[in-house]
VEXZAPA-838927 format. One record per residue (C-alpha): z, y, x; residue in three letters. Coordinates in steps of 0.25 Angstrom, whole numbers, plus 5000, padded with zeros to 4 digits. Example, Ala and Ser with C-alpha at 12.3 -4.5 7.8 and 13.67 -1.06 7.14 Angstrom:
// residues 2
pz  py  px  residu
5031  4982  5049  ALA
5029  4996  5055  SER
//
This chain:
// residues 328
pz  py  px  residu
5000  5000  5000  UNK
4996  5014  5005  UNK
5008  5023  5008  UNK
5009  5034  4998  UNK
5008  5048  5001  UNK
5022  5054  5004  UNK
5024  5069  5005  UNK
5038  5070  5000  UNK
5050  5061  5003  UNK
5064  5061  4997  UNK
5076  5057  5004  UNK
5090  5053  4999  UNK
5103  5046  5002  UNK
5110  5037  4993  UNK
5122  5029  4991  UNK
5133  5029  5001  UNK
5131  5040  5012  UNK
5130  5035  5027  UNK
5131  5042  5040  UNK
5116  5045  5045  UNK
5110  5047  5031  UNK
5108  5062  5035  UNK
5102  5058  5048  UNK
5092  5049  5039  UNK
5089  5060  5030  UNK
5086  5069  5041  UNK
5077  5059  5048  UNK
5070  5057  5035  UNK
5067  5071  5032  UNK
5063  5075  5046  UNK
5054  5063  5047  UNK
5048  5068  5033  UNK
5046  5082  5039  UNK
5039  5076  5051  UNK
5029  5069  5042  UNK
5027  5081  5034  UNK
5034  5076  5022  UNK
5042  5084  5012  UNK
5057  5079  5011  UNK
5066  5079  4999  UNK
5081  5077  4999  UNK
5086  5069  4987  UNK
5101  5073  4986  UNK
5112  5063  4981  UNK
5103  5051  4982  UNK
5096  5045  4969  UNK
5106  5053  4960  UNK
5100  5065  4966  UNK
5086  5060  4964  UNK
5089  5058  4949  UNK
5095  5072  4949  UNK
5084  5079  4956  UNK
5092  5083  4968  UNK
5080  5083  4977  UNK
5077  5094  4987  UNK
5066  5096  4998  UNK
5072  5095  5012  UNK
5069  5104  5024  UNK
5073  5103  5039  UNK
5086  5111  5035  UNK
5091  5100  5026  UNK
5092  5090  5037  UNK
5097  5099  5049  UNK
5110  5094  5055  UNK
5112  5082  5046  UNK
5109  5071  5056  UNK
5123  5071  5061  UNK
5130  5072  5047  UNK
5135  5061  5039  UNK
5133  5059  5024  UNK
5120  5063  5018  UNK
5116  5078  5015  UNK
5108  5073  5004  UNK
5120  5067  4997  UNK
5121  5053  4991  UNK
5125  5047  4978  UNK
5124  5034  4970  UNK
5116  5035  4958  UNK
5118  5026  4945  UNK
5107  5033  4938  UNK
5097  5029  4949  UNK
5100  5015  4946  UNK
5093  5016  4933  UNK
5078  5017  4931  UNK
5080  5030  4923  UNK
5087  5036  4935  UNK
5077  5032  4945  UNK
5066  5038  4936  UNK
5073  5052  4936  UNK
5074  5051  4951  UNK
5059  5047  4952  UNK
5055  5059  4943  UNK
5063  5068  4952  UNK
5055  5063  4964  UNK
5042  5065  4957  UNK
5046  5079  4954  UNK
5048  5082  4969  UNK
5036  5075  4973  UNK
5044  5065  4982  UNK
5035  5053  4986  UNK
5045  5045  4993  UNK
5060  5042  4996  UNK
5069  5040  5008  UNK
5082  5034  5003  UNK
5094  5033  5012  UNK
5105  5024  5008  UNK
5111  5010  5006  UNK
5106  4998  4997  UNK
5108  5005  4984  UNK
5100  5017  4989  UNK
5089  5009  4994  UNK
5089  5000  4981  UNK
5086  5013  4974  UNK
5074  5017  4983  UNK
5069  5003  4980  UNK
5070  5004  4965  UNK
5064  5018  4965  UNK
5052  5013  4973  UNK
5050  5001  4964  UNK
5051  5009  4951  UNK
5044  5022  4955  UNK
5036  5019  4968  UNK
5043  5030  4976  UNK
5042  5026  4991  UNK
5056  5025  4997  UNK
5062  5021  5011  UNK
5076  5018  5012  UNK
5085  5021  5024  UNK
5098  5012  5025  UNK
5109  5023  5024  UNK
5122  5015  5023  UNK
5134  5012  5031  UNK
5135  4998  5026  UNK
5123  4993  5035  UNK
5120  4983  5023  UNK
5105  4986  5022  UNK
5095  4976  5028  UNK
5083  4981  5035  UNK
5091  4989  5046  UNK
5101  4985  5057  UNK
5109  4997  5053  UNK
5110  5007  5041  UNK
5112  5022  5043  UNK
5127  5025  5043  UNK
5131  5011  5047  UNK
5133  5014  5062  UNK
5141  5027  5059  UNK
5150  5020  5049  UNK
5153  5009  5059  UNK
5157  5020  5069  UNK
5166  5027  5059  UNK
5173  5014  5056  UNK
5175  5011  5070  UNK
5180  5025  5074  UNK
5190  5024  5062  UNK
5195  5010  5066  UNK
5197  5015  5080  UNK
5207  5025  5075  UNK
5213  5014  5066  UNK
5215  5005  5078  UNK
5224  5016  5085  UNK
5234  5015  5073  UNK
5232  5000  5072  UNK
5236  4998  5087  UNK
5247  5008  5087  UNK
5254  5001  5076  UNK
5250  4987  5077  UNK
5243  4988  5063  UNK
5233  4980  5056  UNK
5222  4988  5050  UNK
5212  4984  5040  UNK
5200  4994  5040  UNK
5190  4993  5029  UNK
5176  4998  5032  UNK
5164  5001  5023  UNK
5152  4992  5021  UNK
5152  4988  5007  UNK
5147  4973  5007  UNK
5143  4973  5021  UNK
5152  4971  5034  UNK
5143  4979  5044  UNK
5152  4990  5046  UNK
5164  4981  5046  UNK
5159  4972  5057  UNK
5154  4983  5066  UNK
5167  4991  5065  UNK
5174  4978  5067  UNK
5167  4975  5080  UNK
5168  4990  5084  UNK
5182  4992  5081  UNK
5188  4978  5087  UNK
5193  4974  5073  UNK
5202  4962  5072  UNK
5193  4957  5060  UNK
5182  4962  5052  UNK
5180  4958  5037  UNK
5166  4959  5031  UNK
5160  4955  5018  UNK
5150  4946  5025  UNK
5161  4937  5031  UNK
5174  4934  5023  UNK
5186  4932  5032  UNK
5197  4925  5026  UNK
5210  4932  5026  UNK
5216  4920  5034  UNK
5206  4922  5045  UNK
5209  4936  5046  UNK
5224  4933  5046  UNK
5222  4923  5058  UNK
5214  4934  5066  UNK
5225  4944  5064  UNK
5236  4934  5068  UNK
5228  4931  5081  UNK
5227  4945  5084  UNK
5242  4947  5082  UNK
5244  4936  5091  UNK
5235  4941  5102  UNK
5242  4955  5101  UNK
5230  4963  5097  UNK
5234  4978  5096  UNK
5227  4981  5083  UNK
5221  4974  5072  UNK
5210  4980  5063  UNK
5202  4973  5053  UNK
5189  4978  5047  UNK
5186  4975  5033  UNK
5173  4978  5026  UNK
5175  4984  5013  UNK
5167  4973  5006  UNK
5174  4962  5013  UNK
5175  4949  5005  UNK
5190  4948  5009  UNK
5193  4961  5002  UNK
5195  4975  5007  UNK
5204  4980  5019  UNK
5216  4983  5010  UNK
5215  4969  5003  UNK
5214  4961  5016  UNK
5225  4969  5022  UNK
5234  4965  5011  UNK
5231  4950  5013  UNK
5233  4951  5028  UNK
5246  4958  5026  UNK
5252  4947  5017  UNK
5249  4937  5029  UNK
5252  4946  5040  UNK
5264  4955  5035  UNK
5268  4959  5049  UNK
5255  4967  5051  UNK
5255  4982  5048  UNK
5242  4983  5040  UNK
5234  4995  5037  UNK
5221  4997  5029  UNK
5210  5008  5032  UNK
5198  5009  5023  UNK
5188  5018  5031  UNK
5179  5019  5018  UNK
5169  5031  5017  UNK
5174  5036  5031  UNK
5163  5027  5036  UNK
5152  5034  5029  UNK
5154  5048  5034  UNK
5152  5054  5048  UNK
5141  5058  5057  UNK
5131  5047  5059  UNK
5131  5040  5072  UNK
5120  5041  5082  UNK
5115  5027  5078  UNK
5115  5031  5063  UNK
5108  5044  5066  UNK
5097  5037  5074  UNK
5095  5026  5063  UNK
5095  5036  5052  UNK
5084  5045  5059  UNK
5075  5033  5062  UNK
5076  5028  5048  UNK
5073  5042  5042  UNK
5060  5043  5050  UNK
5057  5028  5046  UNK
5059  5032  5032  UNK
5048  5043  5032  UNK
5038  5035  5041  UNK
5040  5023  5032  UNK
5037  5030  5019  UNK
5025  5036  5025  UNK
5020  5022  5030  UNK
5022  5017  5016  UNK
5035  5009  5018  UNK
5041  5010  5004  UNK
5053  5004  4998  UNK
5059  5000  5012  UNK
5071  5003  5020  UNK
5070  5008  5034  UNK
5079  5002  5044  UNK
5081  4999  5059  UNK
5081  4985  5064  UNK
5081  4982  5079  UNK
5079  4997  5082  UNK
5066  4997  5073  UNK
5063  5004  5060  UNK
5060  4994  5049  UNK
5057  4995  5034  UNK
5064  4985  5025  UNK
5061  4984  5010  UNK
5072  4990  5003  UNK
5074  4978  4994  UNK
5076  4970  5006  UNK
5085  4980  5013  UNK
5095  4981  5001  UNK
5097  4966  4999  UNK
5111  4966  5006  UNK
5108  4954  5015  UNK
5111  4961  5028  UNK
5122  4954  5035  UNK
5132  4957  5046  UNK
5128  4952  5059  UNK
5135  4938  5062  UNK
5136  4942  5076  UNK
5143  4955  5073  UNK
5153  4947  5065  UNK
5154  4937  5076  UNK
5157  4948  5086  UNK
5167  4954  5077  UNK
5175  4941  5076  UNK
5175  4938  5091  UNK
5180  4952  5095  UNK
5191  4952  5084  UNK
5198  4940  5090  UNK
//
Protein backbone atom coordinates (compact mmCIF):
# COMPACT_ATOMS: atom_id res chain seq x y z
CA UNK A 1 0.00 0.00 0.00
CA UNK A 2 1.31 3.42 -0.98
CA UNK A 3 2.00 5.78 1.94
CA UNK A 4 -0.62 8.48 2.37
CA UNK A 5 0.36 12.11 1.90
CA UNK A 6 0.99 13.42 5.39
CA UNK A 7 1.30 17.13 6.08
CA UNK A 8 -0.07 17.55 9.60
CA UNK A 9 0.70 15.27 12.55
CA UNK A 10 -0.86 15.34 16.00
CA UNK A 11 1.11 14.19 19.03
CA UNK A 12 -0.35 13.24 22.39
CA UNK A 13 0.59 11.60 25.68
CA UNK A 14 -1.86 9.33 27.40
CA UNK A 15 -2.21 7.22 30.54
CA UNK A 16 0.32 7.37 33.35
CA UNK A 17 3.11 9.88 32.87
CA UNK A 18 6.70 8.71 32.53
CA UNK A 19 10.05 10.54 32.64
CA UNK A 20 11.16 11.14 29.08
CA UNK A 21 7.73 11.87 27.62
CA UNK A 22 8.70 15.50 27.10
CA UNK A 23 11.90 14.39 25.38
CA UNK A 24 9.82 12.19 23.08
CA UNK A 25 7.44 15.06 22.29
CA UNK A 26 10.37 17.36 21.55
CA UNK A 27 12.02 14.86 19.21
CA UNK A 28 8.76 14.13 17.43
CA UNK A 29 8.02 17.81 16.87
CA UNK A 30 11.56 18.73 15.83
CA UNK A 31 11.69 15.80 13.41
CA UNK A 32 8.36 16.95 12.01
CA UNK A 33 9.76 20.43 11.41
CA UNK A 34 12.85 18.91 9.78
CA UNK A 35 10.61 17.14 7.26
CA UNK A 36 8.58 20.34 6.74
CA UNK A 37 5.43 19.08 8.44
CA UNK A 38 2.95 20.97 10.59
CA UNK A 39 2.83 19.65 14.14
CA UNK A 40 -0.14 19.81 16.49
CA UNK A 41 -0.23 19.13 20.21
CA UNK A 42 -3.26 17.29 21.57
CA UNK A 43 -3.56 18.21 25.25
CA UNK A 44 -4.80 15.74 27.89
CA UNK A 45 -4.59 12.70 25.66
CA UNK A 46 -7.68 11.19 24.09
CA UNK A 47 -9.90 13.21 26.40
CA UNK A 48 -8.42 16.36 24.91
CA UNK A 49 -8.94 14.98 21.42
CA UNK A 50 -12.64 14.56 22.21
CA UNK A 51 -12.85 18.05 23.76
CA UNK A 52 -10.90 19.70 20.91
CA UNK A 53 -7.90 20.70 23.03
CA UNK A 54 -5.73 20.77 19.93
CA UNK A 55 -3.18 23.49 19.20
CA UNK A 56 -0.55 24.04 16.55
CA UNK A 57 2.97 23.79 17.95
CA UNK A 58 6.03 25.88 17.18
CA UNK A 59 9.63 25.77 18.34
CA UNK A 60 8.83 27.83 21.45
CA UNK A 61 6.52 25.10 22.76
CA UNK A 62 9.36 22.59 22.92
CA UNK A 63 12.13 24.82 24.27
CA UNK A 64 13.76 23.56 27.49
CA UNK A 65 11.52 20.51 27.89
CA UNK A 66 14.11 17.79 27.19
CA UNK A 67 15.21 17.74 30.83
CA UNK A 68 11.75 18.06 32.38
CA UNK A 69 9.80 15.18 33.87
CA UNK A 70 6.10 14.68 33.26
CA UNK A 71 4.51 15.87 30.03
CA UNK A 72 3.75 19.45 29.07
CA UNK A 73 0.91 18.17 26.88
CA UNK A 74 -0.68 16.75 30.05
CA UNK A 75 -2.17 13.30 30.25
CA UNK A 76 -5.49 11.75 31.15
CA UNK A 77 -7.43 8.53 30.97
CA UNK A 78 -10.61 8.79 28.93
CA UNK A 79 -13.63 6.59 29.58
CA UNK A 80 -15.47 8.27 26.70
CA UNK A 81 -12.76 7.33 24.20
CA UNK A 82 -13.46 3.69 24.99
CA UNK A 83 -16.83 4.12 23.30
CA UNK A 84 -17.32 4.32 19.53
CA UNK A 85 -19.25 7.57 19.99
CA UNK A 86 -16.33 9.11 21.84
CA UNK A 87 -13.86 8.04 19.18
CA UNK A 88 -16.11 9.52 16.48
CA UNK A 89 -16.04 12.90 18.29
CA UNK A 90 -12.25 12.67 18.43
CA UNK A 91 -12.06 11.80 14.73
CA UNK A 92 -14.28 14.76 13.78
CA UNK A 93 -11.95 17.12 15.64
CA UNK A 94 -8.90 15.74 13.85
CA UNK A 95 -10.66 16.26 10.51
CA UNK A 96 -11.52 19.82 11.53
CA UNK A 97 -7.83 20.57 12.11
CA UNK A 98 -6.73 18.69 9.00
CA UNK A 99 -4.58 16.27 10.99
CA UNK A 100 -3.41 13.37 8.80
CA UNK A 101 -1.63 11.14 11.33
CA UNK A 102 -0.92 10.62 15.03
CA UNK A 103 2.02 9.89 17.30
CA UNK A 104 0.73 8.39 20.55
CA UNK A 105 3.10 8.22 23.54
CA UNK A 106 1.97 5.95 26.35
CA UNK A 107 1.48 2.43 27.64
CA UNK A 108 -0.65 -0.51 26.51
CA UNK A 109 -4.00 1.24 27.01
CA UNK A 110 -2.86 4.28 25.05
CA UNK A 111 -1.53 2.18 22.19
CA UNK A 112 -4.72 0.11 22.18
CA UNK A 113 -6.60 3.36 21.58
CA UNK A 114 -4.37 4.21 18.61
CA UNK A 115 -4.89 0.71 17.21
CA UNK A 116 -8.70 0.96 17.44
CA UNK A 117 -8.65 4.45 15.96
CA UNK A 118 -6.68 3.25 12.94
CA UNK A 119 -8.97 0.26 12.41
CA UNK A 120 -12.16 2.33 12.64
CA UNK A 121 -11.19 5.58 10.92
CA UNK A 122 -7.98 4.85 9.03
CA UNK A 123 -5.94 7.53 10.82
CA UNK A 124 -2.27 6.46 10.45
CA UNK A 125 -0.68 6.17 13.88
CA UNK A 126 2.63 5.18 15.42
CA UNK A 127 2.93 4.47 19.11
CA UNK A 128 5.91 5.24 21.33
CA UNK A 129 6.35 3.11 24.47
CA UNK A 130 6.02 5.67 27.26
CA UNK A 131 5.63 3.79 30.55
CA UNK A 132 7.84 3.09 33.54
CA UNK A 133 6.56 -0.50 33.70
CA UNK A 134 8.64 -1.76 30.73
CA UNK A 135 5.83 -4.21 29.94
CA UNK A 136 5.51 -3.62 26.18
CA UNK A 137 6.89 -6.12 23.69
CA UNK A 138 8.87 -4.81 20.74
CA UNK A 139 11.42 -2.79 22.71
CA UNK A 140 14.20 -3.65 25.13
CA UNK A 141 13.29 -0.68 27.31
CA UNK A 142 10.32 1.65 27.50
CA UNK A 143 10.65 5.42 27.91
CA UNK A 144 10.82 6.16 31.63
CA UNK A 145 11.84 2.72 32.84
CA UNK A 146 15.52 3.54 33.37
CA UNK A 147 14.71 6.73 35.28
CA UNK A 148 12.17 4.93 37.47
CA UNK A 149 14.76 2.29 38.37
CA UNK A 150 17.34 4.97 39.19
CA UNK A 151 14.82 6.80 41.38
CA UNK A 152 13.91 3.61 43.23
CA UNK A 153 17.56 2.66 43.79
CA UNK A 154 18.41 6.15 45.09
CA UNK A 155 15.51 5.95 47.54
CA UNK A 156 16.53 2.47 48.69
CA UNK A 157 20.11 3.63 49.22
CA UNK A 158 18.76 6.19 51.70
CA UNK A 159 16.50 3.62 53.35
CA UNK A 160 19.51 1.35 53.79
CA UNK A 161 21.21 4.00 55.98
CA UNK A 162 18.35 3.69 58.46
CA UNK A 163 18.12 -0.09 58.09
CA UNK A 164 21.81 -0.42 58.94
CA UNK A 165 21.75 2.07 61.81
CA UNK A 166 18.88 0.32 63.58
CA UNK A 167 19.16 -3.30 62.41
CA UNK A 168 15.76 -3.00 60.80
CA UNK A 169 14.10 -5.10 58.13
CA UNK A 170 12.53 -2.96 55.42
CA UNK A 171 9.95 -4.06 52.89
CA UNK A 172 10.03 -1.62 49.98
CA UNK A 173 7.19 -1.70 47.45
CA UNK A 174 7.98 -0.50 43.94
CA UNK A 175 5.68 0.14 40.99
CA UNK A 176 5.31 -2.00 37.90
CA UNK A 177 1.67 -3.06 38.05
CA UNK A 178 1.65 -6.69 36.87
CA UNK A 179 5.29 -6.69 35.78
CA UNK A 180 8.41 -7.19 37.88
CA UNK A 181 10.92 -5.32 35.70
CA UNK A 182 11.43 -2.38 38.09
CA UNK A 183 11.56 -4.72 41.07
CA UNK A 184 14.16 -7.10 39.65
CA UNK A 185 16.39 -4.27 38.43
CA UNK A 186 16.21 -2.36 41.70
CA UNK A 187 16.73 -5.60 43.59
CA UNK A 188 20.01 -6.20 41.79
CA UNK A 189 21.05 -2.55 41.88
CA UNK A 190 20.34 -2.08 45.58
CA UNK A 191 21.69 -5.40 46.92
CA UNK A 192 18.28 -6.51 48.19
CA UNK A 193 17.96 -9.50 50.50
CA UNK A 194 15.10 -10.77 48.33
CA UNK A 195 12.97 -9.59 45.42
CA UNK A 196 9.34 -10.60 45.03
CA UNK A 197 7.83 -10.20 41.56
CA UNK A 198 4.49 -11.18 39.97
CA UNK A 199 6.16 -13.57 37.53
CA UNK A 200 7.72 -15.71 40.26
CA UNK A 201 5.81 -16.61 43.39
CA UNK A 202 8.09 -16.95 46.41
CA UNK A 203 6.43 -18.82 49.30
CA UNK A 204 6.61 -16.96 52.61
CA UNK A 205 8.40 -19.98 54.08
CA UNK A 206 11.24 -19.59 51.61
CA UNK A 207 11.52 -15.88 52.37
CA UNK A 208 11.62 -16.66 56.09
CA UNK A 209 14.43 -19.17 55.54
CA UNK A 210 16.44 -16.62 53.57
CA UNK A 211 16.03 -13.95 56.26
CA UNK A 212 17.01 -16.41 58.98
CA UNK A 213 20.13 -17.35 57.02
CA UNK A 214 21.06 -13.67 56.66
CA UNK A 215 20.58 -13.15 60.39
CA UNK A 216 22.87 -16.10 61.09
CA UNK A 217 25.44 -14.64 58.70
CA UNK A 218 25.17 -11.34 60.62
CA UNK A 219 24.18 -9.28 57.58
CA UNK A 220 24.05 -5.62 58.60
CA UNK A 221 20.84 -4.69 56.80
CA UNK A 222 17.94 -6.44 55.17
CA UNK A 223 15.82 -4.89 52.45
CA UNK A 224 13.17 -6.86 50.60
CA UNK A 225 11.86 -5.45 47.30
CA UNK A 226 8.22 -6.15 46.53
CA UNK A 227 6.56 -5.47 43.17
CA UNK A 228 3.15 -3.92 43.72
CA UNK A 229 1.42 -6.65 41.70
CA UNK A 230 3.18 -9.53 43.42
CA UNK A 231 1.30 -12.84 43.82
CA UNK A 232 2.27 -13.02 47.48
CA UNK A 233 0.56 -9.69 48.20
CA UNK A 234 1.77 -6.13 48.71
CA UNK A 235 4.63 -5.07 50.96
CA UNK A 236 2.40 -4.37 53.97
CA UNK A 237 0.68 -7.76 53.73
CA UNK A 238 3.94 -9.66 53.39
CA UNK A 239 5.50 -7.71 56.27
CA UNK A 240 2.65 -8.81 58.56
CA UNK A 241 3.16 -12.46 57.65
CA UNK A 242 6.89 -12.24 58.28
CA UNK A 243 6.40 -10.44 61.60
CA UNK A 244 4.30 -13.34 62.88
CA UNK A 245 7.14 -15.78 62.28
CA UNK A 246 10.06 -13.45 63.04
CA UNK A 247 8.77 -11.31 65.90
CA UNK A 248 12.28 -10.23 66.90
CA UNK A 249 12.68 -8.21 63.69
CA UNK A 250 12.01 -4.48 63.75
CA UNK A 251 10.02 -4.35 60.50
CA UNK A 252 9.19 -1.23 58.50
CA UNK A 253 7.29 -0.79 55.23
CA UNK A 254 7.97 1.88 52.60
CA UNK A 255 5.82 2.28 49.49
CA UNK A 256 7.65 4.38 46.92
CA UNK A 257 4.54 4.87 44.80
CA UNK A 258 4.32 7.75 42.34
CA UNK A 259 7.72 9.04 43.41
CA UNK A 260 9.04 6.71 40.70
CA UNK A 261 7.14 8.48 37.93
CA UNK A 262 8.61 11.90 38.54
CA UNK A 263 11.92 13.61 38.10
CA UNK A 264 14.23 14.61 35.31
CA UNK A 265 14.77 11.74 32.83
CA UNK A 266 18.08 9.92 32.84
CA UNK A 267 20.55 10.22 29.98
CA UNK A 268 19.43 6.81 28.74
CA UNK A 269 15.75 7.81 28.65
CA UNK A 270 16.52 11.12 26.93
CA UNK A 271 18.45 9.37 24.17
CA UNK A 272 15.87 6.58 23.81
CA UNK A 273 12.98 9.06 23.63
CA UNK A 274 14.86 11.19 21.11
CA UNK A 275 15.61 8.25 18.82
CA UNK A 276 12.02 7.05 18.96
CA UNK A 277 10.57 10.50 18.32
CA UNK A 278 12.52 10.71 15.06
CA UNK A 279 11.60 7.10 14.25
CA UNK A 280 7.90 7.92 14.66
CA UNK A 281 7.96 10.70 12.07
CA UNK A 282 10.13 8.78 9.62
CA UNK A 283 8.00 5.67 10.06
CA UNK A 284 4.79 7.55 9.24
CA UNK A 285 6.36 9.09 6.14
CA UNK A 286 7.46 5.61 5.03
CA UNK A 287 3.94 4.21 5.38
CA UNK A 288 4.46 2.31 8.65
CA UNK A 289 1.05 2.54 10.31
CA UNK A 290 -0.53 0.89 13.37
CA UNK A 291 2.90 0.03 14.76
CA UNK A 292 4.97 0.85 17.82
CA UNK A 293 8.52 2.10 17.41
CA UNK A 294 11.02 0.53 19.77
CA UNK A 295 14.70 -0.25 20.15
CA UNK A 296 15.98 -3.84 20.24
CA UNK A 297 19.71 -4.55 20.35
CA UNK A 298 20.39 -0.85 19.73
CA UNK A 299 18.37 -0.84 16.49
CA UNK A 300 15.05 0.90 15.86
CA UNK A 301 12.30 -1.61 15.05
CA UNK A 302 8.59 -1.30 14.27
CA UNK A 303 6.24 -3.82 15.90
CA UNK A 304 2.52 -4.10 15.14
CA UNK A 305 0.67 -2.50 18.05
CA UNK A 306 -1.55 -5.59 18.38
CA UNK A 307 1.62 -7.61 19.11
CA UNK A 308 3.29 -5.01 21.35
CA UNK A 309 0.37 -4.83 23.81
CA UNK A 310 -0.32 -8.53 24.37
CA UNK A 311 1.62 -8.56 27.63
CA UNK A 312 3.87 -11.53 26.92
CA UNK A 313 7.11 -9.71 27.72
CA UNK A 314 8.81 -11.55 30.56
CA UNK A 315 11.50 -10.71 33.07
CA UNK A 316 14.84 -12.08 31.89
CA UNK A 317 15.44 -15.40 33.65
CA UNK A 318 19.12 -14.54 33.88
CA UNK A 319 18.30 -11.32 35.76
CA UNK A 320 16.25 -13.33 38.24
CA UNK A 321 19.09 -15.84 38.62
CA UNK A 322 21.62 -13.05 39.23
CA UNK A 323 19.36 -11.45 41.84
CA UNK A 324 19.00 -14.78 43.64
CA UNK A 325 22.75 -15.45 43.66
CA UNK A 326 23.63 -11.98 44.95
CA UNK A 327 21.02 -12.02 47.71
CA UNK A 328 22.52 -15.06 49.47
